[in-house]
VOGU-3710 file (C-alpha; in Angstrom, 3 decimals, decimal comma):
1> xxxxxxxxxx> 0,000/0,000/0,000  1,069/3,470/-0,735  0,909/6,128/1,854  -1,312/9,178/1,519  1,698/11,287/0,694  2,618/8,965/-2,153  -0,911/9,194/-3,437  -0,723/12,937/-3,408  2,550/12,909/-5,332  1,102/10,578/-7,906
11> xxxxxxxxxx> -1,982/12,674/-8,324  0,076/15,792/-8,625  2,304/14,063/-11,118  -0,696/13,209/-13,199  -1,957/16,766/-12,946  1,385/18,192/-14,016  1,581/15,743/-16,875  -1,910/16,757/-17,973  -1,024/20,426/-17,924  2,143/19,802/-19,947
21> xxxxxxxxxx> 0,254/17,697/-22,475  -2,481/20,355/-22,716  0,062/23,144/-23,282  1,914/21,000/-25,855  -1,340/20,125/-27,616  -2,545/23,686/-28,018  0,805/25,365/-28,619  1,098/26,831/-32,140  4,783/25,787/-32,225  3,751/22,090/-32,211
31> xxxxxxxxxx> 1,042/22,525/-34,818  -1,724/22,635/-32,224  -4,895/24,681/-32,568  -3,809/27,252/-30,088  -6,035/28,915/-27,459  -6,433/32,578/-28,363  -2,937/32,738/-29,738  -1,629/29,676/-27,863  -1,929/28,428/-24,330  1,535/29,530/-23,320
41> xxxxxxxxxx> 1,296/32,763/-25,295  -2,009/33,560/-23,570  -0,071/33,992/-20,375  2,517/36,078/-22,165  -0,140/38,459/-23,609  -1,182/39,906/-20,253  0,864/42,995/-20,998  -0,787/43,277/-24,418  -4,250/43,060/-22,841  -3,313/45,788/-20,370
51> xxxxxxxxxx> -2,155/47,961/-23,269  -5,476/47,428/-25,107  -7,427/48,339/-21,978  -5,335/51,477/-21,577  -5,885/52,475/-25,199  -9,615/51,841/-24,856  -9,721/54,053/-21,783  -7,895/56,811/-23,698  -10,378/56,512/-26,560  -13,316/56,815/-24,172
61> xxxxxxxxxx> -11,770/59,807/-22,399  -11,030/61,471/-25,752  -14,613/60,895/-26,908  -15,927/62,412/-23,684  -13,679/65,462/-24,089  -14,778/65,926/-27,727  -18,446/65,553/-26,760  -18,051/68,059/-23,946  -16,224/70,530/-26,205  -18,913/70,183/-28,887
71> xxxxxxxxxx> -21,622/70,715/-26,286  -19,905/73,865/-25,058  -19,488/75,076/-28,647  -23,125/74,482/-29,612  -24,384/76,011/-26,366  -22,209/79,085/-26,847  -23,205/79,323/-30,500  -26,895/79,049/-29,581  -26,429/81,773/-26,982  -24,814/84,080/-29,546
81> xxxxxxxxxx> -27,574/83,309/-32,068  -30,228/84,089/-29,464  -28,484/87,349/-28,576  -28,193/88,343/-32,246  -31,802/87,310/-32,894  -33,013/89,512/-30,027  -30,969/92,401/-31,342  -32,368/91,938/-34,838  -35,869/91,825/-33,378  -35,295/95,266/-31,871
91> xxxxxxxxxx> -33,990/96,522/-35,225  -37,018/95,145/-37,100  -39,305/96,705/-34,508  -37,568/100,034/-35,065  -38,295/99,711/-38,782  -42,000/99,278/-38,024  -42,051/102,242/-35,627  -40,325/104,567/-38,085  -42,695/103,463/-40,870  -45,776/104,186/-38,758
101> xxxxxxxxxx> -44,523/107,656/-37,872  -43,718/108,402/-41,512  -47,152/107,186/-42,613  -48,865/109,288/-39,968  -46,985/112,425/-41,043  -47,716/111,812/-44,732  -51,427/111,139/-44,223  -51,787/114,227/-42,034  -50,111/116,475/-44,612  -52,053/115,417/-47,716
111> xxxxxxxxxx> -55,501/114,142/-48,634  -54,247/111,235/-50,737  -51,777/108,367/-50,429  -49,467/107,280/-53,234  -48,046/104,868/-54,350  -49,534/101,541/-53,321  -46,178/99,953/-52,409  -42,981/101,480/-51,024  -39,773/99,562/-50,331  -36,954/101,084/-48,269
121> xxxxxxxxxx> -33,678/99,149/-47,838  -31,184/100,615/-45,354  -27,686/99,147/-45,057  -25,677/99,525/-41,816  -28,150/101,987/-40,255  -26,133/102,270/-37,029  -22,422/102,417/-36,268  -22,502/99,282/-34,102  -24,778/97,312/-36,442  -23,416/95,696/-39,567
131> xxxxxxxxxx> -26,424/94,469/-41,462  -29,517/95,436/-43,401  -32,962/96,685/-42,468  -35,527/96,445/-45,255  -39,043/97,856/-44,923  -41,950/97,258/-47,302  -45,093/99,354/-46,845  -48,195/98,226/-48,722  -51,558/99,994/-48,940  -54,162/97,337/-48,155
141> xxxxxxxxxx> -56,869/99,605/-49,598  -55,222/99,214/-52,991  -56,475/95,626/-53,022  -59,883/94,008/-53,343  -61,473/93,249/-49,959  -62,888/89,715/-50,176  -65,000/90,301/-47,066  -66,949/92,940/-48,985  -68,809/90,290/-51,010  -71,089/89,761/-47,992
151> xxxxxxxxxx> -72,853/92,810/-46,572  -73,066/93,474/-42,839  -76,658/92,131/-42,881  -75,365/88,743/-44,049  -76,696/89,072/-47,605  -74,692/88,877/-50,813  -73,276/92,163/-52,092  -73,936/91,591/-55,782  -71,673/94,402/-57,027  -68,671/93,271/-54,985
161> xxxxxxxxxx> -69,404/89,619/-55,761  -69,357/90,307/-59,506  -66,077/92,217/-59,108  -64,560/89,271/-57,273  -65,566/86,872/-60,042  -64,033/89,191/-62,648  -60,805/89,279/-60,643  -60,724/85,478/-60,543  -61,243/85,298/-64,301  -58,487/87,853/-64,929
171> xxxxxxxxxx> -56,107/85,711/-62,877  -57,198/82,484/-64,624  -58,711/81,049/-61,449  -61,949/79,073/-61,297  -64,907/81,396/-60,839  -66,602/78,991/-58,405  -64,106/80,069/-55,732  -66,221/83,206/-55,308  -69,128/80,969/-54,259  -66,931/79,039/-51,849
181> xxxxxxxxxx> -65,693/82,237/-50,180  -69,242/83,613/-49,980  -70,459/80,425/-48,257  -67,501/80,552/-45,873  -68,528/84,074/-44,794  -72,341/84,218/-44,936  -74,336/83,061/-41,875  -76,704/80,691/-43,681  -76,245/76,981/-44,354  -77,385/76,992/-47,976
191> xxxxxxxxxx> -74,642/75,763/-50,300  -74,186/77,701/-53,524  -72,293/74,760/-55,021  -71,796/71,175/-53,765  -69,638/70,879/-50,592  -69,142/74,663/-50,281  -70,778/74,653/-46,839  -68,547/71,888/-45,438  -66,729/72,963/-42,253  -67,323/76,648/-42,971
201> xxxxxxxxxx> -66,730/79,429/-40,455  -69,813/81,525/-41,296  -67,936/84,691/-40,437  -65,659/87,262/-42,071  -62,098/86,210/-42,836  -59,617/87,456/-40,247  -56,634/87,049/-42,586  -55,996/86,065/-46,194  -54,268/82,887/-44,950  -57,700/81,652/-43,932
211> xxxxxxxxxx> -58,505/81,103/-47,613  -56,328/77,978/-47,474  -58,829/76,455/-45,044  -61,691/76,777/-47,528  -62,591/73,581/-49,328  -61,649/73,743/-53,024  -58,991/76,491/-52,816  -55,550/75,150/-53,688  -52,191/76,622/-52,760  -51,644/77,511/-56,412
221> xxxxxxxxxx> -54,887/79,495/-56,535  -54,028/81,196/-53,260  -50,586/82,275/-54,490  -52,123/83,814/-57,618  -54,824/85,622/-55,704  -53,173/86,873/-52,513  -51,208/89,822/-54,038  -54,503/91,450/-55,063  -56,802/90,814/-52,115  -57,139/91,897/-48,493
231> xxxxxxxxxx> -59,417/91,476/-45,502  -58,780/94,963/-44,139  -60,502/98,252/-44,812  -64,021/99,298/-45,711  -64,048/97,846/-49,217  -63,172/101,087/-51,013  -60,306/100,646/-53,469  -57,541/103,240/-53,580  -57,017/103,998/-57,270  -53,673/105,636/-56,433
241> xxxxxxxxxx> -52,170/102,233/-55,716  -54,385/99,498/-57,145  -52,791/97,053/-59,556  -54,119/96,515/-63,034  -56,198/93,371/-62,225  -57,860/95,179/-59,305  -58,656/98,220/-61,451  -60,124/96,041/-64,177  -62,299/93,984/-61,842  -64,254/97,024/-60,641
251> xxxxxxxxxx> -66,373/97,310/-63,801  -67,075/95,142/-66,829  -66,021/97,810/-69,317  -62,562/98,548/-67,857  -60,157/97,092/-70,377  -56,434/96,635/-69,936  -55,882/99,850/-71,900  -58,252/101,868/-69,692  -56,631/100,474/-66,537  -53,233/101,497/-67,868
261> xxxxxxxxxx> -54,530/105,034/-68,415  -55,342/105,293/-64,697  -51,841/104,078/-63,841  -50,216/106,554/-66,241  -52,344/109,410/-64,907  -51,499/108,781/-61,234  -47,797/108,343/-62,046  -47,853/111,871/-63,433  -50,135/113,356/-60,783  -51,838/111,301/-58,047
271> xxxxxxxxxx> -55,608/111,498/-57,734  -56,625/113,883/-54,946  -60,372/113,229/-55,175  -62,344/110,237/-56,394  -64,109/112,423/-58,985  -60,755/113,092/-60,638  -60,950/109,644/-62,213  -63,521/111,177/-64,574  -60,662/113,250/-66,054  -59,040/110,108/-67,423
281> xxxxxxxxxx> -59,932/109,483/-71,052  -62,562/106,787/-71,279  -63,816/107,270/-67,721  -65,910/110,357/-68,360  -68,608/107,901/-69,437  -70,907/105,625/-67,471  -67,870/103,503/-66,580  -66,391/106,307/-64,484  -69,754/107,113/-62,930  -70,178/103,506/-61,836
291> xxxxxxxxxx> -67,017/103,813/-59,742  -68,308/106,657/-57,591  -68,769/105,491/-54,013  -66,598/102,433/-54,604  -63,167/104,035/-54,829  -60,972/106,249/-52,686  -57,715/108,155/-53,142  -56,350/107,682/-49,645  -55,520/104,473/-47,847  -56,081/103,919/-44,159
301> xxxxxxxxxx> -54,905/100,334/-43,636  -51,241/99,580/-44,275  -49,270/96,348/-44,167  -45,677/96,801/-42,975  -43,028/94,112/-43,394  -39,789/94,962/-41,612  -36,793/92,644/-42,078  -33,529/92,941/-40,146  -30,636/90,680/-41,164  -26,994/90,317/-40,162
311> xxxxxxxxxx> -24,452/87,527/-40,311  -26,838/85,039/-41,879  -29,507/85,580/-39,202  -32,825/87,217/-40,070  -35,759/88,568/-38,090  -39,053/89,589/-39,726  -42,041/91,486/-38,378  -45,280/91,711/-40,339  -47,961/94,065/-39,082  -51,098/95,822/-40,284
321> xxxxxxxxxx> -51,981/99,252/-38,928  -55,251/101,145/-39,095  -54,102/104,719/-39,700  -57,538/106,346/-39,668  -56,948/107,780/-36,190  -54,273/110,094/-34,857  -52,071/107,095/-34,042  -51,699/103,770/-35,811  -53,819/100,977/-34,371  -52,356/97,473/-34,662
331> xxxxxx> -54,819/95,050/-36,269  -52,299/92,294/-37,087  -48,848/91,395/-35,768  -46,552/88,479/-36,555  -42,888/88,078/-35,743  -40,622/85,275/-36,894
//
C-alpha cells in the first residue's frame, strides 16, 4: 500500500503531466490549434491586454472630451444666435415704428396716399450694427377686400361679388371660388355649389391665410390671388395704388388699356379726389360714374413688413396698422 503522501505525489504528477500535455497540444509551435494565440502565449499576452485596456480608456476619455467641447461650442453658439436674434428683433421693430410715424406724417399732410407699395432698404443703419434693415409698406386699400362680397346684414353684395368673379377670371382662377368664399362668410347653411358649406366658419375672414382652409382652394390658386386681395378696410379701393387686375375687376367695361390710363395718370399726378378719375380718357362715361362710391384716393390700412438681417440671421415682423386715427392701431402682428 502506498501512503497518503505517495498518493498525493502521484496525483500531482498526473496533474502536471496533464497540464504539460495540454500546453503541448494547443501550442502553435507544435502545430496545435492554439487557445487565443496559444496556451503559453495567452499567459505572455497579459501585458498586451493591459495595453489594449489602456488604449480603450484613452479613446473613451477622448470621446468624452470631444463631446463636452462640442456641447460647449453648440451652447455658446446658440447663446450668440439668441443674442443676435433679439438684437435683430429690436432693429425690425424700429423699422416698423419709423414706418408708422412716416405714414402718420404723410397722411396728415395730404388728402391722398401714393403709391400703393414702397420699399426702403437701409444698409448699416447704425455704427454698431453691420447688417440690413428692409421695410416694405403696402396699402391694403389698394387691393380688393374679399369680405366685402357679404354685406353686414349677411346678404350677398352683388356688385362686390361680380367684381370678385371678374378678378378670378383675370387671374385664370376658377370662378366657383367666389361661391366658396361667400359660403364661408355668410351666416346661412345653404350651399351655392356642392360641398361649399362643409366645415365653414360663417364669419368674415380674419386674414388672407384663412382662404387655405376653404374647401376647393388650392395653394396655387391662393398664391395667384393673394397679391390682389385683403381682408382689411371698408371695401373702397384706392385707385392711387391698385394694380391693373384690381382696377379692371371694378367694372365690366374697364379694359387693360383703360386700366393702364389710370396708372399713367397717377404716375404723373396722383388722384386727390375720387371724382378726378372722370378726367381720365374713357372714364368720363358711365364707366367712371359707376365707380363713384366704390373708390378712394387715400388708404387707411397699411401692411408693414420689416426685415432685419446680419451675419446670416434674419428677423421679420409683419404688421397691419389702421391709420384712420391720430395714431396707428395694430390690427395684425406676426414676428418670426
